[in-house]
N, C-alpha and C positions, 0 to 999 in steps of 0.2 A: 245709919250714919254714913255720909258719903266718904269714899276713899280719898286719902290725902293726895295720892298721885293724880287724881282727876282735877283737884284744885289748881295744880301747877301747869296744866296744859295751856291755858291762855297766855301765861307769862312766857313759857317756852316758845310758843308760836311767835310772839312779839319779838323775842330776842333773835330767833332765827331769821325773821324778816329784816331786822336791822343789820345783821351780819351779811346777809345776801346783798342788801342795798349798798353797804360800805364796800364790799368786794367789787360790785359792779362799778361803783364810782372810781375805785382805784384803777381798774382796768381801763375805764374810759379816759381817765387823766393820763395814764401811760400812753395810750394810743394818741391822745392829743399832743403830748409832748413830742412823741416820735414824729408826728406829722409836722409840727412846727419846726423841728430840727431839719427835716428833709426840705421843707419849704424855704427855710433860711439858707440852706446850702445851695439852693437853686437860684437864689437872687444875689447878685454881686454885692449890693449895698447892705445886705444883712449877714454876709458871711465874711470871715476873716481871711479867706483864700485870696492871695495876691498873685501867685504865679504857679505854674505846673511845668516842671522840668522833666524831659524824657532822656533816658540813658539806655543804650547808646543812641547817638544822634549825629549823623544819619544811620539808618539801619541797612546793613548789606547782608543778604543771605541768598542761598541757592534754592532752586526748586526742591522741595521735600525737606529742607532744613527747618528746624524748630528752635526758636530762641525767645527769651523773655525780655520784653522792654519794660523797664522800671519807671514808674511815674512818681516823682517826688513833689508833694504839694507843700507850698510855703506861704506864710503870711507876709505882711508888709515889713516885718522885722527879720525876714529870712529864716524864721523858725519853721521846722518841719511839722506839718500837721498830719495826723493819721486819718486821712479821708480817702475814700474810694472814688475812683474816677470812672467816667463812662467812655468807652472806646468806640471809635468809628473809623471806617476806611473809605477813602475817596473812591477806590476802585476795588470792590470786594471780589472781583473775579481773579485778582492776582494773588491774594493771600487771605488768610483767616486770622482772627484775633479773638481770644476769649476774655473773660472778665478779669483774669489775672495778668493780662498783657502778654500772653504767650502767642507769638505770631508763627504761622506756618506758611511757607512759600508754596504756591500752587501753579503759577505760570510766570513766565518771564515778562518783565516790564517795570515801570516806575510808578509809584503811587505815594500817598501820604496817609499816615495814621494820626489820629487826633485823640487826646485825652482831655476831658472837660468836666468841670463842675460848674453848673450854671452857665454864665457867659465867659468864665475864665477857661482858657484853652492852652494846651501845649501840643505842638506839632512836630513831626519828624518825617522827613522823606525816607522812602523805602525803595531799595533797588533789589529786585528779585532776578537772579542770574540763572541762565541756562548754561551750566558748565559741562565740559567734556573731560574725559580722562586724558591726562597728559603722561603719567608714569604709573607703574605698578611696582609695589614693594613686596618681595617674597621673603617669608621667614619660616625656618632658618635658611640662610642663603647657601650654606654648605652643611651636609650632615652625612653620617654613616648609618647603615642599617645592616642587620643580619638577615639572612634568608628567612622568610616567613614572619618577620617583625613588621610592625606598623608604625607610621608617623604621620600626623596630620599637619600639613602645611597651611599657613595663613597667607592671604594676599590682600593688600590694601591699595586700592586705586587712589590717586591724588590728582588734583587739578593743576594748572600751570602755576598757581600761587602757593602750592604746597598744602592746600586744605584737603583733608581726607574725605573720600567720597564713599563711605560705607553704605552698603545696600546696593551698589552697582553689581550686576551679574559678573561672575568670574568663571571661566572655563579652564579646566586643567587638562594637561596631556603629557604623556611620557614619550620621549624619542625612541625608547626601546622597551616595550612591555615585557619582553622576556627577561630583562634585568630588574625593572621596577615597574609596577602597575599602579596607576593613580585613578581614583574616582573623579570623573570629570566635573562634578558639581561640588563635592565637599573638600577635595584636596587630600583625602586620606590615601597614603601611599604604602604599598606593601613590597618588601624585597622578594624577588623571585629567584634570582641566580646571581652568582658573583660577577661583578663588573661595575662600571661607572656610567651614569646616565644623567641626562638633564630632564628635570620636571618643570614644565612651562605653565605659567599663569597668563591668561589673556583676558583683557577687559576693554571693550570698545576699540579693538584693533591694536592696543598697546600691550607689549609682551615683556615678560621678565622670567628668568629661570633660576632654579636652584640646582646645585650639583649634588647628586646622591651616589655614594659609593656603597655597594652591597657586598658583604663578605659572607662566606659560608659559616654556618654555625660550627663551633669547635666540636671535634669528634669526641664521643664519650670514650674514656680510657677502657681498653679491653682488659678483661680479667686474665691473669696469667694462668696458663694450663697447669694442672697438677703435675708435680715431678714424677718421673717414672719410678716404679717399684724397685726395691733392691734386687740386684742380679740373682741372689740366692733364694728369693722369696718363693719362686715356683718349686724349688727342690726342698723347701722346708716343710716337713710333715705337719708342723704345728700351724701352718698357714692355711690349712684347709678350712672351708666354710663351716660355720656352726660352732666353733670353739671360741671361748673368751680369749684364750692365749693368742689365737690368730689375729683378732682385732687389735689387741694391745700391741703385739709385735709389729703389725702393719703401721699403726699410728706412730710408734716410735721410729720406725724406719723412715717414714715420710718426713717427719720433723728433722731427722738427722741428715737427710739429703737436701733440705732447703738451703738456699744461699743465705748468708747473714742478712738480717733485716736492714741494718745500716747501709749495706751496699745497694739496696733498692731505693730507699726513700731519701737518703741524704745526698744533696747535690754537691758537686765539687766546690772547694773553697771559693773559687772565683765567682761562681754563681751566687753563693751566699752573700758575698760582699756587694755585688750589684743589686741584689734584692733589698738589702738593708739600706743602701744609698737611695734607691727608689722610694722606699717607705718613708724616709726622712723628707722627701720632696712632695709628699701627698698629704693633704689635709684630711684627717679622719672625719671631721664634721665641721661645717659652717652653718650658720642660721641666717636666712634672708627674710626680712619682714617688709610688708607693704605699707610702711609707716611714714610719718612726717608729711602727710598730704595737706595741701592747702585747699580749703573750700569743701563743699559737700559733693565730692566727685570720686566715688569709689572706682578703683581700677582693677582690671584683670590682666595680669602681665605674665609673659614667658621670658625667661632670661637665658641667653646662651653665653656661658663663661668658658672660654677655651673651646673644648669640644663637648662640654656637659650642658644639656638642656634641662632647665628647671622650670616647672609649671607652677607658678605662684598663685594657687587657688585658695590656700589657707594662709593664715598669718599667726605665727611664723611658719616657715617652711625649712626643714632641715635638708641639707645637701651633703653627700658623702663622696669621698675619693676625688676631690677637686685638686688639681695640681697647685702647689703653693708657689708664691712669687708673683711677678707682674703679669697679668693676663688681660687680654682684650675681652670686652663683654659687649653684648648686643641685646637691647631690650625691645620688646614688641608687645602690643596689647591694645586694649580699649579702655576708655573712661566714660562714665555715664553721669554727667552732672545733672542736677535737678533742673527741669524746665529747659533743657538743651538737647540737641541731637547728640547721639553717641559719636565720639570722636576717637581717632586712632592715636596711639602714643608710640614713639620710637626714641631710642637713645643709644649712643655708642660712646665708648671710652675705654680706659684702662684702669685696673684696680689691683692692688696688692692683696693676695689671698694669704691669710694667716689662720692656722688651725684653731678651731673653736671660737672664732670671732663672729660677731653679728654684723650683718650688712643691711642697710635700709635703702629702699627706693625713695629717693628724695626728689620731689617734683613740685613745680608750680605752673599755674595756668597763665599764659601770657595773653591769650585771646581765646574766643570761643572754640577754635579748632587748632590751637597751637599750644603744645605742652612741652616744657623743658624738663627732662628727667635724667637723673644721674644715680649711680649706685655708689654709696659711700659706706665706709667702715664706721661702726658705732663705737 
């Protein structure tokens, strides 16, 4: 008697063939629909695309800059359509552009970029500038160091329009290496001996300098010499070596001849009063955050409040022993917006420091390389 499993084989084979055929048909139909859509989008009278707008327009960038041009596709009713455009450049030797509209300047000149879908096009003139350094900003502009301590200076070159030119080479020098020595490429400075010196940053012939005051490290307090033994110790027969009585007697004699503890560690009343007054004018702790930012542009900032330098690498950052009251501050750092060149940020102002308060770096982007930053109490 034949096995029942063998009787089902022809049916199983027919069903498998049907499933395979249906699957192939679905794949073919999907490919056909995709092809029709692409074909429709390439022919103006089959596509709803009416206009392509480019932003910014015109485009202005320097050699080496990177910036994204946004193509907005609209139908005849001004509705935005989610369609990808094809980018072309009239003179490809001046710049590059990728499928997302990110342009990179390669050489100075004027050209045109075009975004198109079929015969519908959007055009924008592009000016690629060869800019030179006009000024150099050094941060911090004034600082103090102890002998053997290190501090890394930052230098930001700017063009004549105030645009940061990060990536331009900067060379550092100290006017007196015996007071402070600086690494000529990194700006890392080390205090060598007491004195005041200028540390200079140079880029394309433009100079600026920071003033560094180097102070000696505070001397370690010397241990007080032990008091002399009692005058009769040498004539005391019990003070001879080897007996317990001698050790106890010597210890008691030593303690008895020490000056009172209060006379050594307690400052005069006038000093106590000054110390307490100073303590009241110092914030034990404030918190600085890198918050309230507009857009996808994370920032790396250093803040100089009075004479205190705060490196804001984490969020939040605690700062201690900041003088309270109205203080001048100076901000310096970089921002890295998506699809744009890294730009420098700077800000100056005055802020009232209150113990335990949180302060935020509040900033907004005004243009691709122009950022307005303030430090505000939360």
